[in-house]
C-alpha positions in Angstrom: 76.4 45.8 55.2 79.3 43.5 54.4 80.9 44.9 51.3 83.1 41.8 50.7 80.1 39.8 49.5 78.1 40.8 46.4 74.8 42.5 46.2 72.6 39.7 44.8 70.0 40.9 42.4 67.3 38.4 41.6 66.0 39.1 38.1 67.7 40.5 35.0 64.8 42.5 33.8 65.1 46.3 33.3 64.9 47.1 37.0 67.5 44.6 38.0 69.9 45.6 35.2 69.5 49.2 36.1 70.2 48.5 39.7 73.3 46.4 38.8 74.6 49.1 36.4 74.5 51.9 39.1 76.1 49.6 41.7 78.8 48.6 39.4 79.5 52.2 38.4 80.1 52.8 42.1 82.5 49.9 42.5 80.3 47.5 44.4 80.4 43.8 43.6 77.2 42.6 42.1 75.7 39.2 41.1 72.6 39.0 39.0 70.7 35.7 39.0 68.1 35.1 36.3 65.9 32.1 35.8 65.5 32.6 32.1 68.0 31.9 29.3 68.5 35.6 28.5 68.3 39.0 30.1 65.4 41.4 29.7 62.4 40.0 31.6 59.3 41.2 29.7 61.6 43.1 27.3 62.6 40.3 25.0 63.1 39.7 21.3 63.0 36.3 19.7 64.8 35.5 16.4 62.8 33.0 14.3 64.5 30.3 12.1 63.4 32.2 9.0 64.9 35.5 10.2 62.1 37.5 11.8 62.8 39.4 15.0 59.7 39.3 17.2 59.4 41.4 20.3 57.4 39.6 23.0 54.4 41.9 22.8 54.2 45.2 21.0 56.6 47.5 22.8 58.1 50.9 22.2 60.6 53.2 23.9 59.3 56.7 24.7 62.5 58.7 24.1 61.7 61.5 26.6 61.5 59.1 29.6 63.8 60.8 32.1 65.3 57.5 33.3 65.8 56.2 29.8 67.7 59.3 28.9 69.9 58.8 31.9 70.6 55.1 31.2 70.8 54.4 27.5 73.1 55.4 24.6 70.4 56.2 22.0 73.0 56.4 19.2 74.3 53.0 20.0 70.8 51.6 20.0 70.3 53.1 16.5 66.7 54.1 17.4 64.1 54.2 14.6 61.0 56.3 15.2 57.3 55.8 14.4 55.7 58.9 12.9 53.7 60.8 15.5 50.1 60.1 14.7 47.8 57.2 14.1 45.4 55.7 11.7 42.1 55.2 13.5 39.4 52.8 12.3 36.1 54.2 13.7 33.1 52.2 14.9 31.4 52.6 11.5 34.4 51.2 9.6 35.6 54.6 8.4 39.3 55.4 8.7 40.9 58.7 9.6 44.5 59.7 9.9 45.6 61.8 12.8 48.9 63.5 12.2 50.8 64.5 15.3 47.8 64.3 17.6 49.9 65.1 20.7 52.9 66.9 19.1 50.8 69.4 17.2 47.2 68.8 18.3 45.6 71.9 16.8 47.0 70.9 13.4 45.8 67.3 13.8 42.3 68.3 14.7 42.1 71.4 12.6 39.5 70.3 10.0 36.1 71.0 11.3 34.8 68.1 9.3 37.2 65.7 11.1 35.2 62.7 12.4 37.4 62.7 15.5 35.9 65.1 18.1 34.1 68.4 18.1 35.6 71.9 17.9 35.5 72.1 21.7 37.3 68.7 21.9 40.1 70.1 19.6 40.4 73.2 21.7 40.7 71.1 24.9 43.5 69.0 23.4 45.5 72.2 22.8 44.6 73.4 26.3 46.0 70.3 27.9 49.2 70.5 25.8 49.8 74.0 27.1 48.9 73.0 30.7 51.4 70.1 30.8 54.2 71.9 29.0 57.2 72.4 31.2 55.8 70.6 34.3 58.2 68.1 35.9 57.1 64.5 35.4 57.4 63.8 39.1 55.0 66.6 39.8 52.4 65.1 37.5 52.7 61.7 39.1 52.4 63.1 42.6 49.0 64.6 42.0 45.7 63.2 43.4 44.0 61.0 40.9 40.7 59.7 39.6 40.2 57.2 36.8 41.3 58.5 33.4 37.7 58.2 32.1 36.4 60.4 34.9 39.3 62.9 34.3 38.4 63.1 30.6 34.8 63.6 31.2 35.5 66.2 33.9 37.8 68.0 31.6 35.0 68.4 29.2 35.7 66.1 26.3 32.8 64.5 24.4 32.0 60.8 24.5 32.7 60.8 20.8 36.4 61.7 21.1 36.7 59.5 24.2 35.5 56.5 22.3 37.2 57.2 19.0 40.6 58.5 20.2 41.3 58.2 23.9 40.0 54.6 24.4 42.0 53.1 21.4 45.1 55.2 22.0 45.5 55.3 25.7 43.7 52.0 26.2 46.5 50.5 24.2 49.2 52.2 26.4 47.4 51.0 29.6 46.1 47.7 28.2 42.9 49.1 29.7 40.3 50.2 27.2 37.9 51.0 30.1 40.3 53.7 31.1 40.2 52.8 34.8 44.0 53.7 35.1 44.8 56.6 37.4 44.6 60.1 35.8 48.0 61.2 37.2 49.6 58.5 35.0 47.5 59.7 32.0 49.0 63.2 32.3 52.5 61.8 32.6 52.1 59.6 29.5 50.4 62.3 27.6 53.3 64.6 28.3 55.8 61.9 27.3 54.2 61.4 23.9 53.9 65.2 23.5 57.6 65.9 24.2 59.3 62.8 22.8 59.1 60.1 20.1 57.9 56.5 20.1 61.0 54.5 18.9 62.4 51.0 18.6 66.0 49.9 18.5 66.9 48.8 15.0 67.3 45.2 16.1 64.3 45.0 18.4 63.4 45.9 21.9 65.8 43.5 23.5 68.7 45.8 22.5 67.7 47.8 25.6 68.6 45.1 28.2 71.4 43.9 26.0 73.0 47.4 26.2 72.8 47.4 30.0 74.1 43.9 30.3 77.1 44.6 28.1 78.3 47.2 30.6 78.7 44.7 33.4 81.8 42.6 33.9 81.9 39.0 32.6 80.3 36.7 35.2 78.1 39.3 36.8 74.9 37.7 35.3 74.1 34.1 35.8 71.4 32.8 33.5 69.3 29.7 33.9 69.7 30.2 37.7 66.2 30.0 39.3 65.9 31.1 42.9 64.0 28.9 45.4 64.0 31.1 48.5 65.6 34.1 50.1 66.6 33.5 53.7 68.0 35.2 56.8 66.5 38.6 55.9 68.4 38.9 52.6 71.7 37.4 53.6 71.3 34.1 51.8 69.8 33.1 48.5 69.0 29.4 47.8 69.0 28.4 44.2 66.7 25.8 42.8 69.7 23.6 42.0 70.6 23.4 45.7 73.4 26.0 45.6 73.4 28.7 48.3 74.7 32.2 47.7 75.9 34.5 50.5 74.9 38.1 50.0 75.7 41.5 51.4 72.1 42.4 50.5 69.4 41.0 48.2 67.4 43.0 45.7 64.1 41.5 44.5 63.9 42.6 40.9 61.3 40.1 39.8 57.6 40.7 39.1 55.3 41.0 42.0 54.0 37.5 42.4 57.5 36.0 42.1 58.8 38.5 44.8 56.0 37.4 47.2 56.8 33.7 46.7 60.5 34.2 47.3 60.2 36.2 50.5 58.6 33.2 52.3 56.5 33.1 55.5 59.2 34.6 57.8 59.7 37.8 55.9 57.3 40.7 55.1 55.6 39.7 51.8 54.0 42.8 50.3 50.9 42.0 48.3 51.6 42.7 44.6 49.0 44.6 42.7 47.0 42.8 40.0 48.5 42.8 36.5 46.9 43.2 33.1 47.4 40.6 30.4 47.9 41.2 26.6 48.2 39.0 23.6 50.4 39.8 20.6 49.9 37.9 17.3 52.5 38.2 14.5 51.9 37.6 10.8 54.3 37.7 7.9 53.4 39.3 4.6 54.8 38.4 1.2 56.1 41.8 0.0 55.5 45.1 1.7 52.9 45.3 4.5 49.7 47.2 3.5 50.4 50.5 5.3 52.3 52.2 2.5 55.4 52.9 4.5 53.6 55.5 6.7 55.1 54.2 10.0 51.9 54.9 11.8 50.2 52.8 14.4 46.7 51.6 13.4 44.1 51.9 16.2 40.7 50.2 16.3 37.9 52.1 17.9 35.3 49.3 17.4 34.2 48.2 20.9 33.7 44.6 19.8 37.1 44.2 18.1 39.8 41.7 19.0 42.4 43.5 16.9 42.8 46.5 19.1 45.9 47.9 17.5 48.0 46.9 14.5 51.6 47.9 13.8 54.0 47.1 11.0 57.3 47.1 12.8 59.5 46.3 9.8 58.5 49.6 8.2 60.2 51.3 11.2 63.1 48.8 11.6 63.7 46.9 8.3 66.0 44.4 10.1 63.0 42.9 12.0 61.9 41.0 8.8 63.8 39.2 6.1 64.3 41.1 2.8 61.2 41.2 0.7 58.8 40.4 3.6 56.7 42.5 5.9 55.8 42.0 9.6 52.4 42.6 11.2 51.9 42.9 15.0 48.4 42.6 16.2 47.6 43.4 19.9 44.6 42.1 21.8 44.3 43.5 25.3 42.8 41.8 28.4 41.0 38.5 28.7 39.6 37.0 25.5 39.2 33.3 26.5 40.2 32.0 23.1 42.7 29.3 22.1 45.6 30.5 19.9 44.0 28.8 16.9 40.6 30.4 17.6 42.1 33.9 18.2 44.2 33.7 15.1 41.1 32.8 13.0 39.0 35.7 14.5 41.9 38.1 13.9 42.2 37.1 10.3 38.5 37.8 9.8 38.8 41.3 11.3 42.1 42.0 9.4 40.5 41.1 6.1 37.7 43.6 6.7 40.3 46.2 7.8 43.1 45.7 5.3 41.5 43.7 2.5 41.5 40.1 1.1 45.4 40.0 1.1 45.2 39.5 4.9 43.9 35.9 4.2 47.4 35.2 2.8 49.3 36.5 5.8 51.3 33.7 7.4 50.9 33.3 11.2 54.3 33.4 12.8 53.8 33.3 16.6 51.4 34.3 19.3 52.6 35.7 22.7 50.3 35.6 25.7 51.9 37.9 28.4 50.1 37.4 31.7 51.9 40.0 33.8 52.2 42.5 31.0 51.5 45.7 33.1 50.6 46.2 36.7 47.3 47.8 37.5 47.7 51.4 38.5 44.4 52.5 40.1 43.4 55.9 41.5 44.7 56.5 45.0 47.5 54.0 44.5 50.8 55.4 45.8 53.1 56.5 43.0 55.8 54.3 44.7 55.7 51.7 47.5 58.5 51.1 49.9 61.6 49.9 48.2 63.6 49.1 51.3 62.2 46.1 53.3 65.1 45.9 55.7 68.8 46.9 55.9 69.6 43.9 53.6 66.5 43.4 51.6 65.1 45.6 48.8 62.7 45.4 45.9 62.4 47.3 42.6 60.3 47.1 39.4 57.3 48.9 37.9 55.0 46.8 40.0 56.1 48.8 43.1 55.6 52.1 41.3 53.6 52.9 38.1 53.5 50.7 35.0 56.3 51.8 32.7 59.9 51.2 31.6 60.6 54.6 33.3 59.5 53.3 36.7 61.4 50.0 36.3 64.6 51.9 35.6 63.9 54.5 38.2 63.2 52.1 41.1 66.4 50.1 40.2 68.4 53.3 40.4 66.8 54.3 43.7 67.6 51.0 45.3 71.2 51.2 44.2 71.4 54.7 45.8 69.9 53.3 49.0 72.5 50.5 49.2 75.4 52.9 48.4 74.1 55.4 50.9 
């Protein structure tokens, strides 16, 4: 590999920035080309004219992610944490608060009169916590898998707790309320929630890619630089503006469909897995949001709901909203077939029933429809596909592994190690 030319990384999302960071630390010249106007890929925050900071989709950082702990300076990010727990709206409209359902599950489910689960369900939660404690995350991910739903039923949990807790909670993590996601990923995610916190940088989720980009030399990242094709097995990159870049190697750090397009007919084009969409609708409130400063995620167990989970991010990070106003983030997972106007109207109806007449007054700020929000991770899918396509062509991202920030960072690091090796 010719070290006088840069490693060209296509995509300044989390995988590409991680790869660039590790290569730069080792002294290799790197050039990151990004089609968008800012770094981050799916991990983006927009600043509105009236001072709201809106993450593109409801996102959190699980602080125990091994790759995140390697990569980020948490103090510099000024992380703010959600309380461990959730407010769950049950199918009958009743609400119940679960404190620390994964940190201290026996305490959370202790009351025999709790509408969430039977006594056996509560005991099984504690059993799983003990079973996963101390096991390496890589070991959990390497296990054979079935669907999460089949796993939960096999473990012995009742349909009641599956519908009232596991579907709304883990269905929100997966963007898959049917719980068809692989069970090895369920155990990994369960352990991460159990051992760490759900957090946000004080200025929004984009502080994650911003921190990585700030560690690279000036000129390393070229924004608004769309790539047309990759040629000669990863030795040339043709930009959409007609410019051609010579490369020692090329790293495809885009999403799956973009990687397949860029490879072209003369190169191996791995078929990317399907991806799940989500829609995030933001509202502004006059005065404090109606969750009383509890910093808890609100989950909806109603099977016919469009407001699947509701968060109040400015309670966790006050800088996300202007002084004196609150911020409401409403997530709708999967396909709903509604226009933005129709979805907003339907959400208002549900939010009024959930939070009261004041929801009629919430001001719609913005709606984000994220098509490639999370790759599908089905039972039997390999925990990681091949990252090295040839001596001069590599790929990274959560779509070649499992759907998480941890996988994006991890595959970026592994590709850097392959190039350096």
